[in-house]
MOPAC internal coordinates of N, CA, C and O (Angstrom, degrees):
PM7 1SCF
backbone

  N    0.0000 0     0.00 0     0.00 0    0    0    0
  C    1.4440 1     0.00 0     0.00 0    1    0    0
  C    1.5243 1   111.19 1     0.00 0    2    1    0
  O    1.2310 1   120.29 1   143.43 1    3    2    1
  N    1.3145 1   117.04 1   -36.57 1    3    2    1
  C    1.4582 1   121.44 1   179.60 1    5    3    2
  C    1.5248 1   111.27 1   -65.82 1    6    5    3
  O    1.2310 1   120.71 1   143.63 1    7    6    5
  N    1.3407 1   116.25 1   -36.37 1    7    6    5
  C    1.4590 1   120.20 1   179.67 1    9    7    6
  C    1.5301 1   110.29 1   -67.28 1   10    9    7
  O    1.2310 1   120.17 1   138.52 1   11   10    9
  N    1.3361 1   117.28 1   -41.48 1   11   10    9
  C    1.4616 1   120.46 1   178.71 1   13   11   10
  C    1.5299 1   111.40 1   -64.92 1   14   13   11
  O    1.2310 1   120.40 1   142.30 1   15   14   13
  N    1.3154 1   116.85 1   -37.70 1   15   14   13
  C    1.4580 1   121.00 1   178.12 1   17   15   14
  C    1.5293 1   111.04 1   -65.68 1   18   17   15
  O    1.2310 1   120.72 1   138.13 1   19   18   17
  N    1.3212 1   116.23 1   -41.87 1   19   18   17
  C    1.4718 1   119.72 1   176.89 1   21   19   18
  C    1.5241 1   111.61 1   -65.20 1   22   21   19
  O    1.2310 1   120.34 1   140.41 1   23   22   21
  N    1.3375 1   116.96 1   -39.59 1   23   22   21
  C    1.4594 1   120.23 1   177.79 1   25   23   22
  C    1.5274 1   111.34 1   -64.00 1   26   25   23
  O    1.2310 1   120.52 1   139.87 1   27   26   25
  N    1.3298 1   116.62 1   -40.13 1   27   26   25
  C    1.4601 1   120.43 1   177.67 1   29   27   26
  C    1.5259 1   110.75 1   -64.01 1   30   29   27
  O    1.2310 1   120.63 1   137.21 1   31   30   29
  N    1.3352 1   116.40 1   -42.79 1   31   30   29
  C    1.4695 1   120.72 1   179.07 1   33   31   30
  C    1.5166 1   111.18 1   -60.69 1   34   33   31
  O    1.2310 1   120.84 1   132.43 1   35   34   33
  N    1.3135 1   116.00 1   -47.57 1   35   34   33
  C    1.4547 1   119.66 1  -177.94 1   37   35   34
  C    1.5193 1   111.70 1   -69.22 1   38   37   35
  O    1.2310 1   120.06 1   145.28 1   39   38   37
  N    1.3240 1   117.50 1   -34.72 1   39   38   37
  C    1.4670 1   119.95 1   176.93 1   41   39   38
  C    1.5250 1   110.38 1   -64.15 1   42   41   39
  O    1.2310 1   120.48 1   136.67 1   43   42   41
  N    1.3277 1   116.69 1   -43.33 1   43   42   41
  C    1.4620 1   119.98 1   178.11 1   45   43   42
  C    1.5309 1   111.49 1   -64.68 1   46   45   43
  O    1.2310 1   120.63 1   136.09 1   47   46   45
  N    1.3188 1   116.40 1   -43.91 1   47   46   45
  C    1.4637 1   119.18 1  -178.81 1   49   47   46
  C    1.5322 1   112.15 1   -69.12 1   50   49   47
  O    1.2310 1   120.24 1   143.10 1   51   50   49
  N    1.3305 1   117.14 1   -36.90 1   51   50   49
  C    1.4627 1   119.36 1   177.53 1   53   51   50
  C    1.5263 1   111.75 1   -69.53 1   54   53   51
  O    1.2310 1   120.37 1   141.13 1   55   54   53
  N    1.3213 1   116.91 1   -38.87 1   55   54   53
  C    1.4636 1   118.30 1   177.64 1   57   55   54
  C    1.5257 1   110.76 1   -68.49 1   58   57   55
  O    1.2310 1   119.72 1   142.33 1   59   58   57
  N    1.3153 1   118.14 1   -37.67 1   59   58   57
  C    1.4624 1   120.68 1   174.44 1   61   59   58
  C    1.5155 1   112.02 1   -63.08 1   62   61   59
  O    1.2310 1   120.59 1   138.33 1   63   62   61
  N    1.3303 1   116.49 1   -41.67 1   63   62   61
  C    1.4724 1   120.46 1   176.93 1   65   63   62
  C    1.5231 1   111.11 1   -63.72 1   66   65   63
  O    1.2310 1   120.74 1   142.34 1   67   66   65
  N    1.3332 1   116.19 1   -37.66 1   67   66   65
  C    1.4590 1   120.35 1   177.48 1   69   67   66
  C    1.5300 1   110.64 1   -61.04 1   70   69   67
  O    1.2310 1   120.05 1   133.63 1   71   70   69
  N    1.3359 1   117.50 1   -46.37 1   71   70   69
  C    1.4549 1   120.34 1   179.30 1   73   71   70
  C    1.5255 1   111.79 1   -64.05 1   74   73   71
  O    1.2310 1   120.09 1   142.16 1   75   74   73
  N    1.3151 1   117.44 1   -37.84 1   75   74   73
  C    1.4686 1   120.46 1   179.05 1   77   75   74
  C    1.5331 1   110.34 1   -65.93 1   78   77   75
  O    1.2310 1   119.91 1   136.83 1   79   78   77
  N    1.3180 1   117.78 1   -43.17 1   79   78   77
  C    1.4675 1   121.05 1  -179.34 1   81   79   78
  C    1.5221 1   110.93 1   -67.93 1   82   81   79
  O    1.2310 1   120.18 1   135.91 1   83   82   81
  N    1.3417 1   117.25 1   -44.09 1   83   82   81
  C    1.4624 1   120.30 1   178.50 1   85   83   82
  C    1.5296 1   110.67 1   -63.73 1   86   85   83
  O    1.2310 1   120.33 1   139.51 1   87   86   85
  N    1.3160 1   116.98 1   -40.49 1   87   86   85
  C    1.4623 1   120.10 1   177.29 1   89   87   86
  C    1.5142 1   112.50 1   -64.67 1   90   89   87
  O    1.2310 1   120.26 1   143.57 1   91   90   89
  N    1.3255 1   117.11 1   -36.43 1   91   90   89
  C    1.4670 1   119.95 1   177.70 1   93   91   90
  C    1.5237 1   111.00 1   -66.57 1   94   93   91
  O    1.2310 1   120.26 1   137.10 1   95   94   93
  N    1.3379 1   117.11 1   -42.90 1   95   94   93
  C    1.4629 1   119.45 1   176.22 1   97   95   94
  C    1.5210 1   111.23 1   -65.09 1   98   97   95
  O    1.2310 1   120.44 1   141.33 1   99   98   97
  N    1.3259 1   116.77 1   -38.67 1   99   98   97
  C    1.4566 1   120.06 1   177.95 1  101   99   98
  C    1.5117 1   111.97 1   -64.37 1  102  101   99
  O    1.2310 1   120.38 1   139.55 1  103  102  101
  N    1.3159 1   116.88 1   -40.45 1  103  102  101
  C    1.4595 1   120.29 1   177.99 1  105  103  102
  C    1.5249 1   110.48 1   -63.62 1  106  105  103
  O    1.2310 1   120.25 1   145.57 1  107  106  105
  N    1.2946 1   117.13 1   -34.43 1  107  106  105
  C    1.4601 1   121.28 1  -179.71 1  109  107  106
  C    1.5324 1   112.00 1   -78.60 1  110  109  107
  O    1.2310 1   120.32 1   139.67 1  111  110  109
  N    1.3371 1   116.99 1   -40.33 1  111  110  109
  C    1.4553 1   120.75 1  -169.64 1  113  111  110
  C    1.5258 1   116.05 1   -93.42 1  114  113  111
  O    1.2310 1   119.40 1   155.89 1  115  114  113
  N    1.3362 1   118.75 1   -24.11 1  115  114  113
  C    1.4550 1   119.38 1  -176.69 1  117  115  114
  C    1.5240 1   110.84 1   -66.14 1  118  117  115
  O    1.2310 1   120.16 1   -30.39 1  119  118  117
  N    1.3423 1   117.30 1   149.61 1  119  118  117
  C    1.4588 1   120.26 1  -169.58 1  121  119  118
  C    1.5240 1   116.28 1   -80.06 1  122  121  119
  O    1.2310 1   119.70 1   149.82 1  123  122  121
  N    1.3272 1   118.17 1   -30.18 1  123  122  121
  C    1.4579 1   118.26 1  -173.24 1  125  123  122
  C    1.5216 1   111.42 1  -128.48 1  126  125  123
  O    1.2310 1   121.78 1    -7.27 1  127  126  125
  N    1.3228 1   114.19 1   172.73 1  127  126  125
  C    1.4627 1   121.32 1  -176.34 1  129  127  126
  C    1.5161 1   112.07 1   -60.12 1  130  129  127
  O    1.2310 1   119.57 1   137.69 1  131  130  129
  N    1.3150 1   118.42 1   -42.31 1  131  130  129
  C    1.4688 1   121.84 1  -174.00 1  133  131  130
  C    1.5276 1   111.37 1   -67.86 1  134  133  131
  O    1.2310 1   120.24 1   140.19 1  135  134  133
  N    1.3133 1   117.14 1   -39.81 1  135  134  133
  C    1.4666 1   120.43 1   176.78 1  137  135  134
  C    1.5242 1   111.17 1   -67.24 1  138  137  135
  O    1.2310 1   120.51 1   139.47 1  139  138  137
  N    1.2966 1   116.63 1   -40.53 1  139  138  137
  C    1.4612 1   121.05 1   179.11 1  141  139  138
  C    1.5234 1   111.56 1   -66.60 1  142  141  139
  O    1.2310 1   120.79 1   143.56 1  143  142  141
  N    1.3262 1   116.09 1   -36.44 1  143  142  141
  C    1.4582 1   120.16 1   177.30 1  145  143  142
  C    1.5287 1   110.59 1   -64.50 1  146  145  143
  O    1.2310 1   120.52 1   141.03 1  147  146  145
  N    1.3196 1   116.62 1   -38.97 1  147  146  145
  C    1.4617 1   120.44 1   177.59 1  149  147  146
  C    1.5275 1   110.83 1   -64.87 1  150  149  147
  O    1.2310 1   120.02 1   136.21 1  151  150  149
  N    1.3190 1   117.57 1   -43.79 1  151  150  149
  C    1.4623 1   120.83 1   179.01 1  153  151  150
  C    1.5210 1   111.41 1   -62.61 1  154  153  151
  O    1.2310 1   120.35 1   140.46 1  155  154  153
  N    1.3201 1   116.94 1   -39.54 1  155  154  153
  C    1.4661 1   120.19 1   179.15 1  157  155  154
  C    1.5171 1   111.29 1   -67.88 1  158  157  155
  O    1.2310 1   119.95 1   143.78 1  159  158  157
  N    1.3266 1   117.70 1   -36.22 1  159  158  157
  C    1.4649 1   119.25 1   179.79 1  161  159  158
  C    1.5165 1   111.56 1   -71.89 1  162  161  159
  O    1.2310 1   119.57 1   146.62 1  163  162  161
  N    1.3154 1   118.43 1   -33.38 1  163  162  161
  C    1.4691 1   120.60 1   175.86 1  165  163  162
  C    1.5222 1   109.95 1   -66.31 1  166  165  163
  O    1.2310 1   120.47 1   139.44 1  167  166  165
  N    1.3229 1   116.71 1   -40.56 1  167  166  165
  C    1.4550 1   120.33 1   176.95 1  169  167  166
  C    1.5176 1   110.83 1   -59.19 1  170  169  167
  O    1.2310 1   121.28 1   135.53 1  171  170  169
  N    1.3203 1   115.16 1   -44.47 1  171  170  169
  C    1.4634 1   120.62 1  -177.97 1  173  171  170
  C    1.5225 1   110.85 1   -68.06 1  174  173  171
  O    1.2310 1   120.42 1   131.13 1  175  174  173
  N    1.2998 1   116.81 1   -48.87 1  175  174  173
  C    1.4670 1   119.82 1  -173.86 1  177  175  174
  C    1.5182 1   112.44 1   -73.60 1  178  177  175
  O    1.2310 1   120.40 1   120.76 1  179  178  177
  N    1.3079 1   116.83 1   -59.24 1  179  178  177
  C    1.4629 1   119.80 1  -172.90 1  181  179  178
  C    1.5263 1   112.54 1   -77.34 1  182  181  179
  O    1.2310 1   120.52 1   130.49 1  183  182  181
  N    1.3219 1   116.61 1   -49.51 1  183  182  181
  C    1.4601 1   119.97 1  -172.61 1  185  183  182
  C    1.5113 1   114.83 1   -65.58 1  186  185  183
  O    1.2310 1   120.80 1   127.19 1  187  186  185
  N    1.3090 1   116.08 1   -52.81 1  187  186  185
  C    1.4661 1   119.85 1  -174.83 1  189  187  186
  C    1.5290 1   111.12 1   -69.04 1  190  189  187
  O    1.2310 1   120.22 1   140.99 1  191  190  189
  N    1.3207 1   117.18 1   -39.01 1  191  190  189
  C    1.4626 1   119.26 1  -179.55 1  193  191  190
  C    1.5306 1   111.03 1   -67.28 1  194  193  191
  O    1.2310 1   119.84 1   140.59 1  195  194  193
  N    1.3401 1   117.92 1   -39.41 1  195  194  193
  C    1.4699 1   119.38 1   175.87 1  197  195  194
  C    1.5296 1   111.44 1   -64.81 1  198  197  195
  O    1.2310 1   120.29 1   141.65 1  199  198  197
  N    1.3202 1   117.04 1   -38.35 1  199  198  197
  C    1.4649 1   119.66 1   176.38 1  201  199  198
  C    1.5264 1   111.17 1   -62.34 1  202  201  199
  O    1.2310 1   120.40 1   136.04 1  203  202  201
  N    1.3167 1   116.84 1   -43.96 1  203  202  201
  C    1.4697 1   120.11 1  -179.81 1  205  203  202
  C    1.5243 1   111.79 1   -65.87 1  206  205  203
  O    1.2310 1   120.04 1   140.84 1  207  206  205
  N    1.3251 1   117.53 1   -39.16 1  207  206  205
  C    1.4705 1   120.04 1   177.69 1  209  207  206
  C    1.5232 1   110.25 1   -64.46 1  210  209  207
  O    1.2310 1   120.50 1   137.66 1  211  210  209
  N    1.3386 1   116.65 1   -42.34 1  211  210  209
  C    1.4599 1   119.75 1   178.15 1  213  211  210
  C    1.5155 1   112.55 1   -62.29 1  214  213  211
  O    1.2310 1   120.09 1   138.76 1  215  214  213
  N    1.3229 1   117.44 1   -41.24 1  215  214  213
  C    1.4658 1   120.47 1   177.85 1  217  215  214
  C    1.5224 1   111.00 1   -68.67 1  218  217  215
  O    1.2310 1   120.28 1   144.97 1  219  218  217
  N    1.3356 1   117.07 1   -35.03 1  219  218  217
  C    1.4607 1   120.34 1   178.34 1  221  219  218
  C    1.5143 1   112.29 1   -67.04 1  222  221  219
  O    1.2310 1   120.26 1   138.92 1  223  222  221
  N    1.3179 1   117.11 1   -41.08 1  223  222  221
  C    1.4700 1   120.26 1   177.15 1  225  223  222
  C    1.5225 1   110.20 1   -66.40 1  226  225  223
  O    1.2310 1   120.68 1   142.53 1  227  226  225
  N    1.3127 1   116.30 1   -37.47 1  227  226  225
  C    1.4662 1   119.99 1  -179.50 1  229  227  226
  C    1.5284 1   112.34 1   -66.83 1  230  229  227
  O    1.2310 1   120.00 1   144.48 1  231  230  229
  N    1.3311 1   117.61 1   -35.52 1  231  230  229
  C    1.4591 1   120.10 1  -176.76 1  233  231  230
  C    1.5191 1   113.22 1   -82.32 1  234  233  231
  O    1.2310 1   119.51 1   167.13 1  235  234  233
  N    1.3214 1   118.55 1   -12.87 1  235  234  233
  C    1.4638 1   120.72 1   178.87 1  237  235  234
  C    1.5204 1   111.37 1    80.27 1  238  237  235
  O    1.2310 1   120.59 1    13.52 1  239  238  237
  N    1.3290 1   116.48 1  -166.48 1  239  238  237
  C    1.4599 1   121.09 1  -179.42 1  241  239  238
  C    1.5257 1   109.84 1   -87.73 1  242  241  239
  O    1.2310 1   121.23 1   -94.72 1  243  242  241
  N    1.3215 1   115.26 1    85.28 1  243  242  241
  C    1.4664 1   121.48 1   179.90 1  245  243  242
  C    1.5251 1   108.75 1  -133.13 1  246  245  243
  O    1.2310 1   121.05 1     2.34 1  247  246  245
  N    1.3069 1   115.61 1  -177.66 1  247  246  245
  C    1.4546 1   120.88 1   176.16 1  249  247  246
  C    1.5273 1   110.80 1   -65.71 1  250  249  247
  O    1.2310 1   120.47 1   149.71 1  251  250  249
  N    1.3161 1   116.70 1   -30.29 1  251  250  249
  C    1.4633 1   121.01 1   177.81 1  253  251  250
  C    1.5203 1   110.41 1   -62.16 1  254  253  251
  O    1.2310 1   120.42 1   138.72 1  255  254  253
  N    1.3277 1   116.79 1   -41.28 1  255  254  253
  C    1.4565 1   120.95 1   178.44 1  257  255  254
  C    1.5228 1   111.11 1   -63.34 1  258  257  255
  O    1.2310 1   120.42 1   139.02 1  259  258  257
  N    1.3122 1   116.80 1   -40.98 1  259  258  257
  C    1.4604 1   120.15 1   177.84 1  261  259  258
  C    1.5285 1   111.05 1   -62.48 1  262  261  259
  O    1.2310 1   120.48 1   137.20 1  263  262  261
  N    1.3237 1   116.69 1   -42.80 1  263  262  261
  C    1.4600 1   120.75 1   178.67 1  265  263  262
  C    1.5264 1   110.99 1   -64.21 1  266  265  263
  O    1.2310 1   120.41 1   139.14 1  267  266  265
  N    1.3379 1   116.81 1   -40.86 1  267  266  265
  C    1.4622 1   120.17 1   177.38 1  269  267  266
  C    1.5239 1   111.24 1   -65.58 1  270  269  267
  O    1.2310 1   120.22 1   144.91 1  271  270  269
  N    1.3173 1   117.19 1   -35.09 1  271  270  269
  C    1.4617 1   121.34 1   177.09 1  273  271  270
  C    1.5280 1   110.61 1   -65.51 1  274  273  271
  O    1.2310 1   120.31 1   137.56 1  275  274  273
  N    1.3110 1   117.00 1   -42.44 1  275  274  273
  C    1.4660 1   120.71 1   178.26 1  277  275  274
  C    1.5296 1   110.42 1   -64.57 1  278  277  275
  O    1.2310 1   120.11 1   137.61 1  279  278  277
  N    1.3242 1   117.40 1   -42.39 1  279  278  277
  C    1.4610 1   121.05 1   177.31 1  281  279  278
  C    1.5255 1   110.01 1   -62.99 1  282  281  279
  O    1.2310 1   120.28 1   137.85 1  283  282  281
  N    1.3342 1   117.07 1   -42.15 1  283  282  281
  C    1.4670 1   121.03 1   178.78 1  285  283  282
  C    1.5225 1   112.41 1   -63.11 1  286  285  283
  O    1.2310 1   120.33 1   137.32 1  287  286  285
  N    1.3184 1   116.98 1   -42.68 1  287  286  285
  C    1.4637 1   119.89 1   177.15 1  289  287  286
  C    1.5305 1   111.01 1   -64.10 1  290  289  287
  O    1.2310 1   120.58 1   139.51 1  291  290  289
  N    1.3184 1   116.50 1   -40.49 1  291  290  289
  C    1.4594 1   120.75 1   176.83 1  293  291  290
  C    1.5268 1   110.97 1   -61.03 1  294  293  291
  O    1.2310 1   120.44 1   135.25 1  295  294  293
  N    1.3276 1   116.76 1   -44.75 1  295  294  293
  C    1.4597 1   121.09 1   178.83 1  297  295  294
  C    1.5237 1   111.08 1   -66.21 1  298  297  295
  O    1.2310 1   120.21 1   141.89 1  299  298  297
  N    1.3344 1   117.20 1   -38.11 1  299  298  297
  C    1.4571 1   122.04 1  -179.12 1  301  299  298
  C    1.5249 1   111.11 1   -64.59 1  302  301  299
  O    1.2310 1   120.20 1   146.32 1  303  302  301
  N    1.3199 1   117.22 1   -33.68 1  303  302  301
  C    1.4615 1   121.30 1  -179.47 1  305  303  302
  C    1.5282 1   111.40 1   -85.87 1  306  305  303
  O    1.2310 1   120.05 1   134.40 1  307  306  305
  N    1.3183 1   117.51 1   -45.60 1  307  306  305
  C    1.4635 1   119.99 1  -172.90 1  309  307  306
  C    1.5279 1   114.28 1   -81.78 1  310  309  307
  O    1.2310 1   119.59 1   154.44 1  311  310  309
  N    1.3246 1   118.39 1   -25.56 1  311  310  309
  C    1.4647 1   120.14 1  -178.54 1  313  311  310
  C    1.5196 1   113.14 1   -62.08 1  314  313  311
  O    1.2310 1   119.33 1   120.79 1  315  314  313
  N    1.3210 1   118.89 1   -59.21 1  315  314  313
  C    1.4645 1   119.27 1   177.84 1  317  315  314
  C    1.5310 1   113.33 1   -63.85 1  318  317  315
  O    1.2310 1   120.27 1   147.74 1  319  318  317
  N    1.3212 1   117.08 1   -32.26 1  319  318  317
  C    1.4606 1   120.09 1   179.48 1  321  319  318
  C    1.5291 1   110.70 1   -66.13 1  322  321  319
  O    1.2310 1   120.31 1   136.39 1  323  322  321
  N    1.3112 1   117.02 1   -43.61 1  323  322  321
  C    1.4696 1   119.45 1   179.16 1  325  323  322
  C    1.5253 1   111.02 1   -68.55 1  326  325  323
  O    1.2310 1   119.82 1   142.85 1  327  326  325
  N    1.3264 1   117.95 1   -37.15 1  327  326  325
  C    1.4580 1   120.51 1   177.35 1  329  327  326
  C    1.5243 1   110.39 1   -63.30 1  330  329  327
  O    1.2310 1   120.55 1   137.84 1  331  330  329
  N    1.3224 1   116.56 1   -42.16 1  331  330  329
  C    1.4659 1   120.22 1   177.64 1  333  331  330
  C    1.5241 1   111.01 1   -64.34 1  334  333  331
  O    1.2310 1   119.90 1   138.95 1  335  334  333
  N    1.3235 1   117.79 1   -41.05 1  335  334  333
  C    1.4636 1   121.03 1   179.56 1  337  335  334
  C    1.5277 1   111.16 1   -63.72 1  338  337  335
  O    1.2310 1   120.19 1   138.89 1  339  338  337
  N    1.3191 1   117.24 1   -41.11 1  339  338  337
  C    1.4673 1   120.71 1   178.81 1  341  339  338
  C    1.5230 1   110.59 1   -66.31 1  342  341  339
  O    1.2310 1   120.52 1   136.77 1  343  342  341
  N    1.3447 1   116.62 1   -43.23 1  343  342  341
  C    1.4663 1   119.97 1   178.97 1  345  343  342
  C    1.5239 1   110.89 1   -64.84 1  346  345  343
  O    1.2310 1   119.96 1   139.75 1  347  346  345
  N    1.3122 1   117.69 1   -40.25 1  347  346  345
  C    1.4554 1   120.87 1   178.92 1  349  347  346
  C    1.5298 1   111.08 1   -65.98 1  350  349  347
  O    1.2310 1   120.15 1   138.71 1  351  350  349
  N    1.3202 1   117.32 1   -41.29 1  351  350  349
  C    1.4662 1   120.59 1   178.13 1  353  351  350
  C    1.5268 1   110.76 1   -63.74 1  354  353  351
  O    1.2310 1   120.02 1   140.71 1  355  354  353
  N    1.3127 1   117.57 1   -39.29 1  355  354  353
  C    1.4646 1   120.50 1   178.51 1  357  355  354
  C    1.5256 1   110.80 1   -67.40 1  358  357  355
  O    1.2310 1   120.16 1   140.47 1  359  358  357
  N    1.3194 1   117.29 1   -39.53 1  359  358  357
  C    1.4509 1   121.05 1   179.57 1  361  359  358
  C    1.5217 1   111.49 1   -67.29 1  362  361  359
  O    1.2310 1   120.42 1   138.75 1  363  362  361
  N    1.3258 1   116.81 1   -41.25 1  363  362  361
  C    1.4614 1   121.06 1   179.41 1  365  363  362
  C    1.5320 1   110.77 1   -67.67 1  366  365  363
  O    1.2310 1   120.21 1   145.89 1  367  366  365
  N    1.3129 1   117.21 1   -34.11 1  367  366  365
  C    1.4619 1   119.49 1  -179.25 1  369  367  366
  C    1.5258 1   113.05 1   -77.55 1  370  369  367
  O    1.2310 1   120.16 1   175.45 1  371  370  369
  N    1.3415 1   117.31 1    -4.55 1  371  370  369
  C    1.4589 1   119.61 1   174.71 1  373  371  370
  C    1.5069 1   115.80 1   110.55 1  374  373  371
  O    1.2310 1   119.32 1   176.93 1  375  374  373
  N    1.3100 1   118.89 1    -3.07 1  375  374  373
  C    1.4546 1   120.80 1   178.63 1  377  375  374
  C    1.5260 1   108.60 1   -80.71 1  378  377  375
  O    1.2310 1   120.16 1   -64.57 1  379  378  377
  N    1.3132 1   117.29 1   115.43 1  379  378  377
  C    1.4513 1   122.21 1  -177.05 1  381  379  378
  C    1.5239 1   110.68 1  -103.93 1  382  381  379
  O    1.2310 1   120.28 1   -31.56 1  383  382  381
  N    1.3445 1   117.08 1   148.44 1  383  382  381
  C    1.4706 1   119.55 1   175.15 1  385  383  382
  C    1.5246 1   110.19 1   -64.20 1  386  385  383
  O    1.2310 1   119.99 1   -29.71 1  387  386  385
  N    1.3350 1   117.63 1   150.29 1  387  386  385
  C    1.4706 1   119.64 1  -179.65 1  389  387  386
  C    1.5259 1   111.02 1   -69.49 1  390  389  387
  O    1.2310 1   120.85 1   -26.49 1  391  390  389
  N    1.3202 1   115.99 1   153.51 1  391  390  389
  C    1.4593 1   121.44 1   177.17 1  393  391  390
  C    1.5275 1   109.09 1   -77.75 1  394  393  391
  O    1.2310 1   120.63 1   -22.36 1  395  394  393
  N    1.3166 1   116.40 1   157.64 1  395  394  393
  C    1.4592 1   121.78 1   179.77 1  397  395  394
  C    1.5209 1   110.29 1   -91.89 1  398  397  395
  O    1.2310 1   119.25 1  -103.88 1  399  398  397
  N    1.3026 1   119.04 1    76.12 1  399  398  397
  C    1.4618 1   125.25 1   176.47 1  401  399  398
  C    1.5211 1   112.59 1    53.58 1  402  401  399
  O    1.2310 1   119.96 1  -143.74 1  403  402  401
  N    1.3208 1   117.68 1    36.26 1  403  402  401
  C    1.4622 1   123.67 1   179.07 1  405  403  402
  C    1.5206 1   112.83 1    56.17 1  406  405  403
  O    1.2310 1   119.63 1  -149.66 1  407  406  405
  N    1.3164 1   118.31 1    30.34 1  407  406  405
  C    1.4563 1   122.13 1   178.06 1  409  407  406
  C    1.5149 1   108.76 1  -113.66 1  410  409  407
  O    1.2310 1   120.84 1   -31.73 1  411  410  409
  N    1.3075 1   116.01 1   148.27 1  411  410  409
  C    1.4498 1   120.89 1   172.88 1  413  411  410
  C    1.5155 1   108.34 1  -113.12 1  414  413  411
  O    1.2310 1   120.36 1   -32.53 1  415  414  413
  N    1.3181 1   116.91 1   147.47 1  415  414  413
  C    1.4539 1   121.04 1  -177.83 1  417  415  414
  C    1.5247 1   109.53 1  -104.71 1  418  417  415
  O    1.2310 1   120.73 1   -52.25 1  419  418  417
  N    1.2974 1   116.20 1   127.75 1  419  418  417
  C    1.4585 1   123.33 1   175.12 1  421  419  418
  C    1.5145 1   108.85 1  -124.46 1  422  421  419
  O    1.2310 1   121.14 1     6.98 1  423  422  421
  N    1.3258 1   115.43 1  -173.02 1  423  422  421
  C    1.4646 1   119.56 1   175.83 1  425  423  422
  C    1.5188 1   111.40 1   -67.11 1  426  425  423
  O    1.2310 1   120.22 1   154.68 1  427  426  425
  N    1.3412 1   117.18 1   -25.32 1  427  426  425
  C    1.4577 1   121.49 1  -178.70 1  429  427  426
  C    1.5237 1   112.04 1   -83.75 1  430  429  427
  O    1.2310 1   119.87 1   174.07 1  431  430  429
  N    1.3024 1   117.85 1    -5.93 1  431  430  429
  C    1.4507 1   121.17 1  -178.14 1  433  431  430
  C    1.5162 1   110.59 1   106.95 1  434  433  431
  O    1.2310 1   120.27 1     7.10 1  435  434  433
  N    1.3249 1   117.09 1  -172.90 1  435  434  433
  C    1.4613 1   119.30 1  -177.55 1  437  435  434
  C    1.5290 1   111.23 1   -70.81 1  438  437  435
  O    1.2310 1   120.53 1   -34.66 1  439  438  437
  N    1.3185 1   116.60 1   145.34 1  439  438  437
  C    1.4444 1   122.50 1   175.59 1  441  439  438
  C    1.5157 1   109.30 1  -145.66 1  442  441  439
  O    1.2310 1   121.42 1   -19.61 1  443  442  441
  N    1.3051 1   114.89 1   160.39 1  443  442  441
  C    1.4548 1   121.41 1  -179.33 1  445  443  442
  C    1.5215 1   110.14 1   -83.02 1  446  445  443
  O    1.2310 1   119.84 1   -29.26 1  447  446  445
  N    1.3415 1   117.91 1   150.74 1  447  446  445
  C    1.4675 1   119.39 1   176.65 1  449  447  446
  C    1.5225 1   112.97 1   -61.30 1  450  449  447
  O    1.2310 1   119.32 1   153.42 1  451  450  449
  N    1.3479 1   118.90 1   -26.58 1  451  450  449
  C    1.4591 1   121.60 1  -179.92 1  453  451  450
  C    1.5266 1   111.77 1   -71.32 1  454  453  451
  O    1.2310 1   119.31 1   162.97 1  455  454  453
  N    1.3346 1   118.92 1   -17.03 1  455  454  453
  C    1.4628 1   122.22 1   179.18 1  457  455  454
  C    1.5197 1   112.27 1   -71.90 1  458  457  455
  O    1.2310 1   119.50 1   161.97 1  459  458  457
  N    1.3104 1   118.55 1   -18.03 1  459  458  457
  C    1.4511 1   121.41 1  -176.78 1  461  459  458
  C    1.5207 1   112.62 1   -86.57 1  462  461  459
  O    1.2310 1   119.44 1   170.99 1  463  462  461
  N    1.3406 1   118.67 1    -9.01 1  463  462  461
  C    1.4666 1   121.85 1  -177.47 1  465  463  462
  C    1.4670 1   111.92 1   -77.83 1  466  465  463
  O    1.2310 1   120.10 1   180.00 1  467  466  465

C-alpha cells in the first residue's frame, strides 16, 4: 500500500511539473498576449494544483496537508479570477484578440467575408 501511495504522489507531482514546464514554454513561445495569457493560466490552474495535491498525499493527514489544501483552494479561486481580470483590463485598454485569417465560422463551415455580398 505504501508503494502505491508513493507512486500516486510522484505521478501527481510529475504531471504537475509537466504542466508547469509546458506552460512556461508556451508563455515564452506563443506569439501574442492572448495565447500567452492562456498558457500562464494553465500553468497556474493545472500545474500548481496537481503539485500541491501530490505533496498533500505524500505528507499524509497532518497539519501540512491542511495548509496545502488551503493554498490549493486559494490558488483554485484566485488563479482564474486574476487571469480574467488581466484579460478584461487588456480588452478595455484596446488590445483586441487577433482575427482568424479573415474567416467567419458558420454552420456551413468557414467562408470568406466577400461571400456575404
